[in-house]
PDB file of N, CA, C and O in Angstrom:
ATOM      1  N   MET A   1      69.997  89.775  82.614  1.00  0.00           N
ATOM      2  CA  MET A   1      70.737  91.004  83.309  1.00  0.00           C
ATOM      3  C   MET A   1      71.088  90.449  85.019  1.00  0.00           C
ATOM      4  O   MET A   1      71.793  91.089  85.799  1.00  0.00           O
ATOM      5  N   ALA A   2      70.555  89.415  85.268  1.00  0.00           N
ATOM      6  CA  ALA A   2      71.047  88.815  86.781  1.00  0.00           C
ATOM      7  C   ALA A   2      72.850  88.816  86.838  1.00  0.00           C
ATOM      8  O   ALA A   2      73.653  89.219  87.680  1.00  0.00           O
ATOM      9  N   TRP A   3      73.010  88.074  85.341  1.00  0.00           N
ATOM     10  CA  TRP A   3      74.274  87.812  85.402  1.00  0.00           C
ATOM     11  C   TRP A   3      75.226  89.186  85.275  1.00  0.00           C
ATOM     12  O   TRP A   3      76.405  89.190  85.631  1.00  0.00           O
ATOM     13  N   ARG A   4      74.728  90.032  84.868  1.00  0.00           N
ATOM     14  CA  ARG A   4      75.899  91.394  84.804  1.00  0.00           C
ATOM     15  C   ARG A   4      75.800  91.855  86.411  1.00  0.00           C
ATOM     16  O   ARG A   4      76.808  92.407  86.853  1.00  0.00           O
ATOM     17  N   ARG A   5      74.924  91.715  87.115  1.00  0.00           N
ATOM     18  CA  ARG A   5      74.833  92.364  88.406  1.00  0.00           C
ATOM     19  C   ARG A   5      75.707  91.191  89.295  1.00  0.00           C
ATOM     20  O   ARG A   5      76.405  91.594  90.225  1.00  0.00           O
ATOM     21  N   SER A   6      75.662  90.060  89.054  1.00  0.00           N
ATOM     22  CA  SER A   6      76.671  89.119  89.703  1.00  0.00           C
ATOM     23  C   SER A   6      78.299  89.604  89.488  1.00  0.00           C
ATOM     24  O   SER A   6      79.163  89.695  90.360  1.00  0.00           O
ATOM     25  N   ILE A   7      78.389  89.819  88.368  1.00  0.00           N
ATOM     26  CA  ILE A   7      79.809  90.371  87.487  1.00  0.00           C
ATOM     27  C   ILE A   7      80.356  91.476  88.463  1.00  0.00           C
ATOM     28  O   ILE A   7      81.427  91.634  89.049  1.00  0.00           O
ATOM     29  N   TRP A   8      79.165  92.180  88.395  1.00  0.00           N
ATOM     30  CA  TRP A   8      79.653  93.624  89.183  1.00  0.00           C
ATOM     31  C   TRP A   8      79.759  93.242  90.661  1.00  0.00           C
ATOM     32  O   TRP A   8      80.767  93.757  91.146  1.00  0.00           O
ATOM     33  N   LEU A   9      79.095  92.549  91.502  1.00  0.00           N
ATOM     34  CA  LEU A   9      79.195  92.080  92.773  1.00  0.00           C
ATOM     35  C   LEU A   9      80.584  91.507  92.893  1.00  0.00           C
ATOM     36  O   LEU A   9      81.399  91.976  93.687  1.00  0.00           O
ATOM     37  N   LEU A  10      80.846  90.495  92.106  1.00  0.00           N
ATOM     38  CA  LEU A  10      82.044  89.802  92.093  1.00  0.00           C
ATOM     39  C   LEU A  10      83.338  90.746  91.755  1.00  0.00           C
ATOM     40  O   LEU A  10      84.404  90.588  92.350  1.00  0.00           O
ATOM     41  N   LEU A  11      83.163  91.665  90.825  1.00  0.00           N
ATOM     42  CA  LEU A  11      84.428  92.642  90.956  1.00  0.00           C
ATOM     43  C   LEU A  11      84.451  93.316  92.218  1.00  0.00           C
ATOM     44  O   LEU A  11      85.415  93.264  92.981  1.00  0.00           O
ATOM     45  N   LEU A  12      83.305  94.003  92.463  1.00  0.00           N
ATOM     46  CA  LEU A  12      83.509  94.758  93.485  1.00  0.00           C
ATOM     47  C   LEU A  12      83.937  94.324  95.008  1.00  0.00           C
ATOM     48  O   LEU A  12      84.540  94.991  95.848  1.00  0.00           O
ATOM     49  N   LEU A  13      83.458  93.068  95.083  1.00  0.00           N
ATOM     50  CA  LEU A  13      84.120  92.187  96.687  1.00  0.00           C
ATOM     51  C   LEU A  13      85.226  91.657  96.226  1.00  0.00           C
ATOM     52  O   LEU A  13      86.101  91.638  97.091  1.00  0.00           O
ATOM     53  N   GLY A  14      85.604  91.136  95.030  1.00  0.00           N
ATOM     54  CA  GLY A  14      86.699  90.571  94.726  1.00  0.00           C
ATOM     55  C   GLY A  14      87.749  91.399  94.978  1.00  0.00           C
ATOM     56  O   GLY A  14      88.728  90.872  95.507  1.00  0.00           O
ATOM     57  N   GLU A  15      87.791  92.460  94.754  1.00  0.00           N
ATOM     58  CA  GLU A  15      89.167  93.532  94.639  1.00  0.00           C
ATOM     59  C   GLU A  15      89.770  93.576  95.874  1.00  0.00           C
ATOM     60  O   GLU A  15      90.990  93.424  95.942  1.00  0.00           O
ATOM     61  N   PRO A  16      88.833  93.837  97.270  1.00  0.00           N
ATOM     62  CA  PRO A  16      89.652  93.938  98.263  1.00  0.00           C
ATOM     63  C   PRO A  16      90.243  92.289  98.843  1.00  0.00           C
ATOM     64  O   PRO A  16      91.158  92.139  99.653  1.00  0.00           O
ATOM     65  N   ALA A  17      89.743  91.586  98.428  1.00  0.00           N
ATOM     66  CA  ALA A  17      90.229  90.188  98.616  1.00  0.00           C
ATOM     67  C   ALA A  17      91.786  89.918  97.794  1.00  0.00           C
ATOM     68  O   ALA A  17      92.768  89.369  98.293  1.00  0.00           O
ATOM     69  N   LEU A  18      91.694  90.341  96.748  1.00  0.00           N
ATOM     70  CA  LEU A  18      92.723  90.341  95.637  1.00  0.00           C
ATOM     71  C   LEU A  18      94.054  91.170  96.466  1.00  0.00           C
ATOM     72  O   LEU A  18      95.166  90.764  96.803  1.00  0.00           O
ATOM     73  N   ALA A  19      93.450  92.364  96.596  1.00  0.00           N
ATOM     74  CA  ALA A  19      94.721  93.603  97.640  1.00  0.00           C
ATOM     75  C   ALA A  19      95.116  92.618  98.853  1.00  0.00           C
ATOM     76  O   ALA A  19      96.312  92.428  99.073  1.00  0.00           O
ATOM     77  N   ALA A  20      94.321  92.106  99.497  1.00  0.00           N
ATOM     78  CA  ALA A  20      94.535  91.378 100.705  1.00  0.00           C
ATOM     79  C   ALA A  20      95.415  90.306 100.570  1.00  0.00           C
ATOM     80  O   ALA A  20      96.312  90.088 101.385  1.00  0.00           O
ATOM     81  N   ALA A  21      95.208  89.639  99.602  1.00  0.00           N
ATOM     82  CA  ALA A  21      96.355  88.503  99.390  1.00  0.00           C
ATOM     83  C   ALA A  21      97.622  89.022  98.397  1.00  0.00           C
ATOM     84  O   ALA A  21      98.597  88.329  98.108  1.00  0.00           O
ATOM     85  N   GLY A  22      97.425  90.127  98.034  1.00  0.00           N
ATOM     86  CA  GLY A  22      98.792  90.558  97.467  1.00  0.00           C
ATOM     87  C   GLY A  22      99.551  91.202  98.590  1.00  0.00           C
ATOM     88  O   GLY A  22     100.768  91.281  98.426  1.00  0.00           O
ATOM     89  N   SER A  23      99.105  91.619  99.568  1.00  0.00           N
ATOM     90  CA  SER A  23      99.923  92.192 100.727  1.00  0.00           C
ATOM     91  C   SER A  23     100.310  91.124 101.539  1.00  0.00           C
ATOM     92  O   SER A  23     101.199  91.269 102.378  1.00  0.00           O
ATOM     93  N   ALA A  24      99.747  90.102 101.376  1.00  0.00           N
ATOM     94  CA  ALA A  24     100.060  88.812 102.146  1.00  0.00           C
ATOM     95  C   ALA A  24     101.016  88.341 101.978  1.00  0.00           C
ATOM     96  O   ALA A  24     101.835  88.033 102.844  1.00  0.00           O
ATOM     97  N   ASP A  25     101.129  88.143 100.442  1.00  0.00           N
ATOM     98  CA  ASP A  25     102.139  87.507  99.581  1.00  0.00           C
ATOM     99  C   ASP A  25     103.449  88.682 100.039  1.00  0.00           C
ATOM    100  O   ASP A  25     104.532  88.279 100.463  1.00  0.00           O
ATOM    101  N   ALA A  26     103.185  89.885  99.899  1.00  0.00           N
ATOM    102  CA  ALA A  26     104.530  90.992  99.974  1.00  0.00           C
ATOM    103  C   ALA A  26     105.025  90.637 101.427  1.00  0.00           C
ATOM    104  O   ALA A  26     106.218  90.390 101.599  1.00  0.00           O
ATOM    105  N   GLU A  27     104.278  90.610 102.306  1.00  0.00           N
ATOM    106  CA  GLU A  27     104.897  90.243 103.774  1.00  0.00           C
ATOM    107  C   GLU A  27     105.415  88.814 103.994  1.00  0.00           C
ATOM    108  O   GLU A  27     106.317  88.670 104.820  1.00  0.00           O
ATOM    109  N   LYS A  28     104.985  87.848 103.406  1.00  0.00           N
ATOM    110  CA  LYS A  28     105.590  86.720 103.124  1.00  0.00           C
ATOM    111  C   LYS A  28     106.819  86.584 102.382  1.00  0.00           C
ATOM    112  O   LYS A  28     107.568  85.635 102.615  1.00  0.00           O
ATOM    113  N   ALA A  29     107.090  87.455 101.504  1.00  0.00           N
ATOM    114  CA  ALA A  29     108.128  88.009 100.834  1.00  0.00           C
ATOM    115  C   ALA A  29     109.405  88.402 101.465  1.00  0.00           C
ATOM    116  O   ALA A  29     110.559  87.982 101.376  1.00  0.00           O
ATOM    117  N   ARG A  30     108.696  89.554 102.281  1.00  0.00           N
ATOM    118  CA  ARG A  30     109.856  90.148 102.960  1.00  0.00           C
ATOM    119  C   ARG A  30     110.459  89.299 104.095  1.00  0.00           C
ATOM    120  O   ARG A  30     111.660  89.329 104.363  1.00  0.00           O
ATOM    121  N   TRP A  31     109.573  88.550 104.736  1.00  0.00           N
ATOM    122  CA  TRP A  31     110.141  87.642 105.933  1.00  0.00           C
ATOM    123  C   TRP A  31     111.018  86.421 105.215  1.00  0.00           C
ATOM    124  O   TRP A  31     111.952  85.879 105.806  1.00  0.00           O
ATOM    125  N   CYS A  32     110.633  86.080 103.961  1.00  0.00           N
ATOM    126  CA  CYS A  32     111.532  84.863 103.552  1.00  0.00           C
ATOM    127  C   CYS A  32     112.780  85.804 102.974  1.00  0.00           C
ATOM    128  O   CYS A  32     113.771  85.146 102.656  1.00  0.00           O
ATOM    129  N   ALA A  33     112.863  87.018 102.821  1.00  0.00           N
ATOM    130  CA  ALA A  33     114.252  87.565 102.664  1.00  0.00           C
ATOM    131  C   ALA A  33     114.910  87.681 103.592  1.00  0.00           C
ATOM    132  O   ALA A  33     116.135  87.565 103.557  1.00  0.00           O
ATOM    133  N   THR A  34     114.089  87.995 104.864  1.00  0.00           N
ATOM    134  CA  THR A  34     114.964  88.680 105.932  1.00  0.00           C
ATOM    135  C   THR A  34     115.640  87.269 106.496  1.00  0.00           C
ATOM    136  O   THR A  34     116.766  87.274 106.992  1.00  0.00           O
ATOM    137  N   LEU A  35     114.707  85.852 106.350  1.00  0.00           N
ATOM    138  CA  LEU A  35     115.252  84.808 107.052  1.00  0.00           C
ATOM    139  C   LEU A  35     116.461  84.338 106.249  1.00  0.00           C
ATOM    140  O   LEU A  35     117.454  83.846 106.784  1.00  0.00           O
ATOM    141  N   ALA A  36     116.320  84.518 104.920  1.00  0.00           N
ATOM    142  CA  ALA A  36     117.449  84.028 104.149  1.00  0.00           C
ATOM    143  C   ALA A  36     118.645  84.876 104.477  1.00  0.00           C
ATOM    144  O   ALA A  36     119.732  84.331 104.667  1.00  0.00           O
ATOM    145  N   GLY A  37     118.504  86.199 104.554  1.00  0.00           N
ATOM    146  CA  GLY A  37     119.774  87.086 104.764  1.00  0.00           C
ATOM    147  C   GLY A  37     120.217  86.676 106.183  1.00  0.00           C
ATOM    148  O   GLY A  37     121.406  86.773 106.486  1.00  0.00           O
ATOM    149  N   THR A  38     119.535  86.337 106.840  1.00  0.00           N
ATOM    150  CA  THR A  38     120.050  85.936 108.471  1.00  0.00           C
ATOM    151  C   THR A  38     120.791  84.506 108.240  1.00  0.00           C
ATOM    152  O   THR A  38     121.980  84.440 108.553  1.00  0.00           O
ATOM    153  N   ALA A  39     120.221  83.496 107.770  1.00  0.00           N
ATOM    154  CA  ALA A  39     120.791  82.230 107.325  1.00  0.00           C
ATOM    155  C   ALA A  39     122.109  82.311 106.452  1.00  0.00           C
ATOM    156  O   ALA A  39     123.104  81.710 106.858  1.00  0.00           O
ATOM    157  N   ASP A  40     122.158  82.994 105.327  1.00  0.00           N
ATOM    158  CA  ASP A  40     123.375  83.672 104.793  1.00  0.00           C
ATOM    159  C   ASP A  40     124.550  84.142 105.755  1.00  0.00           C
ATOM    160  O   ASP A  40     125.717  83.751 105.761  1.00  0.00           O
ATOM    161  N   TYR A  41     123.991  84.993 106.488  1.00  0.00           N
ATOM    162  CA  TYR A  41     124.996  85.752 107.267  1.00  0.00           C
ATOM    163  C   TYR A  41     125.674  84.665 108.101  1.00  0.00           C
ATOM    164  O   TYR A  41     126.893  84.510 108.028  1.00  0.00           O
ATOM    165  N   PHE A  42     124.997  83.999 108.800  1.00  0.00           N
ATOM    166  CA  PHE A  42     125.435  83.166 109.771  1.00  0.00           C
ATOM    167  C   PHE A  42     125.907  81.793 109.288  1.00  0.00           C
ATOM    168  O   PHE A  42     126.925  81.355 109.824  1.00  0.00           O
ATOM    169  N   LEU A  43     125.418  81.192 108.523  1.00  0.00           N
ATOM    170  CA  LEU A  43     125.709  79.969 108.023  1.00  0.00           C
ATOM    171  C   LEU A  43     126.517  79.564 106.746  1.00  0.00           C
ATOM    172  O   LEU A  43     126.805  78.424 106.380  1.00  0.00           O
ATOM    173  N   THR A  44     126.840  80.852 106.106  1.00  0.00           N
ATOM    174  CA  THR A  44     127.646  80.383 104.818  1.00  0.00           C
ATOM    175  C   THR A  44     129.200  80.838 104.997  1.00  0.00           C
ATOM    176  O   THR A  44     129.447  81.980 105.385  1.00  0.00           O
ATOM    177  N   ARG A  45     130.140  80.000 104.731  1.00  0.00           N
ATOM    178  CA  ARG A  45     131.466  79.708 104.980  1.00  0.00           C
ATOM    179  C   ARG A  45     131.776  80.744 103.980  1.00  0.00           C
ATOM    180  O   ARG A  45     131.048  80.855 102.994  1.00  0.00           O
ATOM    181  N   ARG A  46     132.888  81.583 104.167  1.00  0.00           N
ATOM    182  CA  ARG A  46     133.446  82.368 102.947  1.00  0.00           C
ATOM    183  C   ARG A  46     134.856  82.282 102.952  1.00  0.00           C
ATOM    184  O   ARG A  46     135.483  83.045 102.217  1.00  0.00           O
ATOM    185  N   GLY A  47     135.556  81.328 103.790  1.00  0.00           N
ATOM    186  CA  GLY A  47     137.052  81.303 103.658  1.00  0.00           C
ATOM    187  C   GLY A  47     137.587  80.584 102.284  1.00  0.00           C
ATOM    188  O   GLY A  47     136.735  80.154 101.506  1.00  0.00           O
ATOM    189  N   GLU A  48     138.881  80.454 101.988  1.00  0.00           N
ATOM    190  CA  GLU A  48     139.252  79.628 101.210  1.00  0.00           C
ATOM    191  C   GLU A  48     138.901  78.289 101.353  1.00  0.00           C
ATOM    192  O   GLU A  48     139.167  77.741 102.422  1.00  0.00           O
ATOM    193  N   GLY A  49     138.261  77.565 100.323  1.00  0.00           N
ATOM    194  CA  GLY A  49     137.981  76.267 100.389  1.00  0.00           C
ATOM    195  C   GLY A  49     136.899  75.831 101.104  1.00  0.00           C
ATOM    196  O   GLY A  49     136.711  74.652 101.405  1.00  0.00           O
ATOM    197  N   SER A  50     136.116  76.830 101.410  1.00  0.00           N
ATOM    198  CA  SER A  50     134.917  76.850 102.067  1.00  0.00           C
ATOM    199  C   SER A  50     133.972  75.695 101.566  1.00  0.00           C
ATOM    200  O   SER A  50     133.500  74.938 102.414  1.00  0.00           O
ATOM    201  N   GLY A  51     133.696  75.531 100.348  1.00  0.00           N
ATOM    202  CA  GLY A  51     132.758  74.507  99.782  1.00  0.00           C
ATOM    203  C   GLY A  51     131.545  75.318  99.217  1.00  0.00           C
ATOM    204  O   GLY A  51     130.575  74.650  98.859  1.00  0.00           O
ATOM    205  N   GLY A  52     131.474  76.872  99.076  1.00  0.00           N
ATOM    206  CA  GLY A  52     130.540  77.507  98.567  1.00  0.00           C
ATOM    207  C   GLY A  52     129.309  77.622  99.240  1.00  0.00           C
ATOM    208  O   GLY A  52     129.254  77.303 100.428  1.00  0.00           O
ATOM    209  N   ALA A  53     128.269  78.054  98.617  1.00  0.00           N
ATOM    210  CA  ALA A  53     127.126  78.366  99.369  1.00  0.00           C
ATOM    211  C   ALA A  53     126.426  77.419 100.020  1.00  0.00           C
ATOM    212  O   ALA A  53     126.589  76.237  99.719  1.00  0.00           O
ATOM    213  N   ASN A  54     125.592  77.778 100.952  1.00  0.00           N
ATOM    214  CA  ASN A  54     124.553  76.554 101.719  1.00  0.00           C
ATOM    215  C   ASN A  54     123.476  76.151 100.688  1.00  0.00           C
ATOM    216  O   ASN A  54     122.668  77.003 100.319  1.00  0.00           O
ATOM    217  N   MET A  55     123.430  74.996 100.248  1.00  0.00           N
ATOM    218  CA  MET A  55     122.417  74.725  99.162  1.00  0.00           C
ATOM    219  C   MET A  55     121.139  74.809  99.823  1.00  0.00           C
ATOM    220  O   MET A  55     120.190  75.391  99.298  1.00  0.00           O
ATOM    221  N   ILE A  56     121.077  74.300 100.857  1.00  0.00           N
ATOM    222  CA  ILE A  56     119.716  74.542 101.429  1.00  0.00           C
ATOM    223  C   ILE A  56     118.935  76.172 101.450  1.00  0.00           C
ATOM    224  O   ILE A  56     117.761  76.431 101.186  1.00  0.00           O
ATOM    225  N   ILE A  57     119.812  76.919 101.774  1.00  0.00           N
ATOM    226  CA  ILE A  57     119.438  78.411 101.636  1.00  0.00           C
ATOM    227  C   ILE A  57     119.218  78.665 100.306  1.00  0.00           C
ATOM    228  O   ILE A  57     118.058  78.981 100.042  1.00  0.00           O
ATOM    229  N   VAL A  58     119.997  78.620  99.385  1.00  0.00           N
ATOM    230  CA  VAL A  58     119.866  78.584  98.030  1.00  0.00           C
ATOM    231  C   VAL A  58     118.600  78.066  97.512  1.00  0.00           C
ATOM    232  O   VAL A  58     117.885  78.612  96.673  1.00  0.00           O
ATOM    233  N   GLY A  59     118.360  76.708  98.236  1.00  0.00           N
ATOM    234  CA  GLY A  59     117.072  76.372  97.594  1.00  0.00           C
ATOM    235  C   GLY A  59     115.698  77.100  98.256  1.00  0.00           C
ATOM    236  O   GLY A  59     114.649  77.247  97.627  1.00  0.00           O
ATOM    237  N   ALA A  60     115.834  77.365  99.125  1.00  0.00           N
ATOM    238  CA  ALA A  60     114.707  78.066  99.884  1.00  0.00           C
ATOM    239  C   ALA A  60     114.669  79.319  99.318  1.00  0.00           C
ATOM    240  O   ALA A  60     113.580  79.497  98.772  1.00  0.00           O
ATOM    241  N   ARG A  61     115.500  80.376  99.213  1.00  0.00           N
ATOM    242  CA  ARG A  61     115.290  81.386  98.065  1.00  0.00           C
ATOM    243  C   ARG A  61     114.614  81.158  96.961  1.00  0.00           C
ATOM    244  O   ARG A  61     113.574  81.759  96.693  1.00  0.00           O
ATOM    245  N   LEU A  62     115.260  80.071  96.056  1.00  0.00           N
ATOM    246  CA  LEU A  62     114.433  79.709  95.134  1.00  0.00           C
ATOM    247  C   LEU A  62     112.867  79.404  95.118  1.00  0.00           C
ATOM    248  O   LEU A  62     112.075  79.735  94.236  1.00  0.00           O
ATOM    249  N   ASP A  63     112.631  78.784  96.148  1.00  0.00           N
ATOM    250  CA  ASP A  63     111.481  78.520  96.531  1.00  0.00           C
ATOM    251  C   ASP A  63     110.370  79.974  96.555  1.00  0.00           C
ATOM    252  O   ASP A  63     109.384  80.245  95.868  1.00  0.00           O
ATOM    253  N   CYS A  64     111.018  80.662  97.606  1.00  0.00           N
ATOM    254  CA  CYS A  64     110.412  82.210  97.670  1.00  0.00           C
ATOM    255  C   CYS A  64     110.287  82.805  96.353  1.00  0.00           C
ATOM    256  O   CYS A  64     109.211  83.280  95.991  1.00  0.00           O
ATOM    257  N   GLU A  65     111.455  82.813  95.513  1.00  0.00           N
ATOM    258  CA  GLU A  65     111.461  83.608  94.174  1.00  0.00           C
ATOM    259  C   GLU A  65     110.123  82.995  93.337  1.00  0.00           C
ATOM    260  O   GLU A  65     109.451  83.606  92.505  1.00  0.00           O
ATOM    261  N   LYS A  66     109.952  81.714  93.769  1.00  0.00           N
ATOM    262  CA  LYS A  66     108.876  80.912  92.419  1.00  0.00           C
ATOM    263  C   LYS A  66     107.380  81.334  93.003  1.00  0.00           C
ATOM    264  O   LYS A  66     106.363  81.283  92.311  1.00  0.00           O
ATOM    265  N   GLY A  67     107.415  81.796  94.514  1.00  0.00           N
ATOM    266  CA  GLY A  67     106.337  81.961  94.921  1.00  0.00           C
ATOM    267  C   GLY A  67     105.764  81.250  96.107  1.00  0.00           C
ATOM    268  O   GLY A  67     104.875  81.677  96.844  1.00  0.00           O
ATOM    269  N   ALA A  68     106.481  79.950  96.201  1.00  0.00           N
ATOM    270  CA  ALA A  68     106.340  79.084  97.511  1.00  0.00           C
ATOM    271  C   ALA A  68     106.796  79.303  98.788  1.00  0.00           C
ATOM    272  O   ALA A  68     107.575  78.553  99.378  1.00  0.00           O
ATOM    273  N   TYR A  69     106.229  80.524  99.315  1.00  0.00           N
ATOM    274  CA  TYR A  69     106.797  81.347 100.132  1.00  0.00           C
ATOM    275  C   TYR A  69     106.704  80.449 101.414  1.00  0.00           C
ATOM    276  O   TYR A  69     107.701  80.417 102.135  1.00  0.00           O
ATOM    277  N   ASP A  70     105.432  79.605 101.819  1.00  0.00           N
ATOM    278  CA  ASP A  70     105.313  78.720 102.903  1.00  0.00           C
ATOM    279  C   ASP A  70     106.562  77.777 103.096  1.00  0.00           C
ATOM    280  O   ASP A  70     107.193  77.649 104.145  1.00  0.00           O
ATOM    281  N   ARG A  71     106.764  77.250 102.105  1.00  0.00           N
ATOM    282  CA  ARG A  71     107.959  76.067 102.018  1.00  0.00           C
ATOM    283  C   ARG A  71     109.285  76.460 102.153  1.00  0.00           C
ATOM    284  O   ARG A  71     110.063  75.765 102.806  1.00  0.00           O
ATOM    285  N   GLY A  72     109.744  77.806 101.451  1.00  0.00           N
ATOM    286  CA  GLY A  72     110.811  78.669 101.823  1.00  0.00           C
ATOM    287  C   GLY A  72     111.071  79.014 103.167  1.00  0.00           C
ATOM    288  O   GLY A  72     112.126  78.665 103.696  1.00  0.00           O
ATOM    289  N   ILE A  73     110.100  79.752 103.853  1.00  0.00           N
ATOM    290  CA  ILE A  73     110.005  80.195 105.151  1.00  0.00           C
ATOM    291  C   ILE A  73     110.311  78.965 106.121  1.00  0.00           C
ATOM    292  O   ILE A  73     111.220  78.918 106.950  1.00  0.00           O
ATOM    293  N   ARG A  74     109.590  78.213 105.910  1.00  0.00           N
ATOM    294  CA  ARG A  74     109.486  76.706 106.774  1.00  0.00           C
ATOM    295  C   ARG A  74     111.113  76.062 106.855  1.00  0.00           C
ATOM    296  O   ARG A  74     111.736  75.566 107.795  1.00  0.00           O
ATOM    297  N   THR A  75     111.406  76.266 105.696  1.00  0.00           N
ATOM    298  CA  THR A  75     112.862  75.383 105.546  1.00  0.00           C
ATOM    299  C   THR A  75     114.045  76.358 106.225  1.00  0.00           C
ATOM    300  O   THR A  75     115.021  75.903 106.822  1.00  0.00           O
ATOM    301  N   LEU A  76     113.814  77.581 106.051  1.00  0.00           N
ATOM    302  CA  LEU A  76     114.740  78.547 106.593  1.00  0.00           C
ATOM    303  C   LEU A  76     114.504  78.683 108.191  1.00  0.00           C
ATOM    304  O   LEU A  76     115.476  78.645 108.944  1.00  0.00           O
ATOM    305  N   GLU A  77     113.333  78.824 108.632  1.00  0.00           N
ATOM    306  CA  GLU A  77     113.294  78.632 110.111  1.00  0.00           C
ATOM    307  C   GLU A  77     113.468  77.315 110.616  1.00  0.00           C
ATOM    308  O   GLU A  77     113.484  77.202 111.841  1.00  0.00           O
ATOM    309  N   GLN A  78     113.596  76.343 109.948  1.00  0.00           N
ATOM    310  CA  GLN A  78     113.771  75.025 110.591  1.00  0.00           C
ATOM    311  C   GLN A  78     115.290  74.928 110.556  1.00  0.00           C
ATOM    312  O   GLN A  78     115.820  74.375 111.519  1.00  0.00           O
ATOM    313  N   LEU A  79     116.014  75.365 109.633  1.00  0.00           N
ATOM    314  CA  LEU A  79     117.514  75.759 109.382  1.00  0.00           C
ATOM    315  C   LEU A  79     118.051  76.403 110.538  1.00  0.00           C
ATOM    316  O   LEU A  79     118.873  75.918 111.315  1.00  0.00           O
ATOM    317  N   LEU A  80     117.497  77.589 110.593  1.00  0.00           N
ATOM    318  CA  LEU A  80     118.173  78.464 111.977  1.00  0.00           C
ATOM    319  C   LEU A  80     117.922  77.771 113.145  1.00  0.00           C
ATOM    320  O   LEU A  80     118.901  77.563 113.862  1.00  0.00           O
ATOM    321  N   THR A  81     116.659  77.294 113.569  1.00  0.00           N
ATOM    322  CA  THR A  81     116.200  76.976 114.818  1.00  0.00           C
ATOM    323  C   THR A  81     117.168  75.768 114.924  1.00  0.00           C
ATOM    324  O   THR A  81     117.701  75.735 116.032  1.00  0.00           O
ATOM    325  N   ASP A  82     117.639  74.534 113.901  1.00  0.00           N
ATOM    326  CA  ASP A  82     118.313  73.661 114.055  1.00  0.00           C
ATOM    327  C   ASP A  82     119.634  73.935 114.605  1.00  0.00           C
ATOM    328  O   ASP A  82     120.199  73.164 115.380  1.00  0.00           O
ATOM    329  N   LYS A  83     120.187  75.187 114.144  1.00  0.00           N
ATOM    330  CA  LYS A  83     121.508  75.562 114.470  1.00  0.00           C
ATOM    331  C   LYS A  83     121.475  76.619 115.485  1.00  0.00           C
ATOM    332  O   LYS A  83     122.479  77.314 115.640  1.00  0.00           O
ATOM    333  N   ARG A  84     120.562  76.786 116.098  1.00  0.00           N
ATOM    334  CA  ARG A  84     120.391  77.543 117.620  1.00  0.00           C
ATOM    335  C   ARG A  84     120.592  78.743 117.428  1.00  0.00           C
ATOM    336  O   ARG A  84     121.069  79.444 118.321  1.00  0.00           O
ATOM    337  N   ILE A  85     120.232  79.287 116.073  1.00  0.00           N
ATOM    338  CA  ILE A  85     120.342  80.799 115.605  1.00  0.00           C
ATOM    339  C   ILE A  85     119.041  81.421 116.143  1.00  0.00           C
ATOM    340  O   ILE A  85     118.123  80.672 115.806  1.00  0.00           O
ATOM    341  N   PRO A  86     118.569  82.484 116.843  1.00  0.00           N
ATOM    342  CA  PRO A  86     117.403  82.970 116.915  1.00  0.00           C
ATOM    343  C   PRO A  86     116.842  83.674 115.448  1.00  0.00           C
ATOM    344  O   PRO A  86     117.484  84.258 114.575  1.00  0.00           O
ATOM    345  N   LEU A  87     115.647  83.428 115.529  1.00  0.00           N
ATOM    346  CA  LEU A  87     114.893  84.204 114.388  1.00  0.00           C
ATOM    347  C   LEU A  87     114.940  85.627 114.311  1.00  0.00           C
ATOM    348  O   LEU A  87     114.491  86.217 115.294  1.00  0.00           O
ATOM    349  N   PRO A  88     115.354  86.270 113.425  1.00  0.00           N
ATOM    350  CA  PRO A  88     115.145  87.740 113.380  1.00  0.00           C
ATOM    351  C   PRO A  88     114.052  88.192 113.815  1.00  0.00           C
ATOM    352  O   PRO A  88     113.296  87.260 114.088  1.00  0.00           O
ATOM    353  N   PRO A  89     113.520  89.395 114.049  1.00  0.00           N
ATOM    354  CA  PRO A  89     112.175  90.154 114.509  1.00  0.00           C
ATOM    355  C   PRO A  89     111.533  90.173 113.022  1.00  0.00           C
ATOM    356  O   PRO A  89     112.295  90.325 112.068  1.00  0.00           O
ATOM    357  N   ARG A  90     110.325  90.040 112.841  1.00  0.00           N
ATOM    358  CA  ARG A  90     109.429  90.095 111.622  1.00  0.00           C
ATOM    359  C   ARG A  90     109.507  91.543 111.131  1.00  0.00           C
ATOM    360  O   ARG A  90     109.367  92.447 111.954  1.00  0.00           O
ATOM    361  N   PRO A  91     109.687  91.774 110.045  1.00  0.00           N
ATOM    362  CA  PRO A  91     109.723  93.076 109.358  1.00  0.00           C
ATOM    363  C   PRO A  91     108.369  93.760 109.525  1.00  0.00           C
ATOM    364  O   PRO A  91     108.172  94.868 109.027  1.00  0.00           O
TER     365      PRO A  91
END
């Protein structure tokens, strides 16, 4: 019977933690998308013969899509600050 009580306690206490983790991931995903949009706007050349998309931005977007938000965010923030582009306000 003790194991049943443990399972119920785990389920009851674990659910808010899972919800908090889900909201943290959603916040990171929004921030990553905001940074990627800003980097794309300021750093992608769009003229004829421009050479195409910035592969650093593409790689960071892929990191975020795979759930590696911290790596993607770190890459995008570093790219923007290296180019002296101010970071957008957090959503």
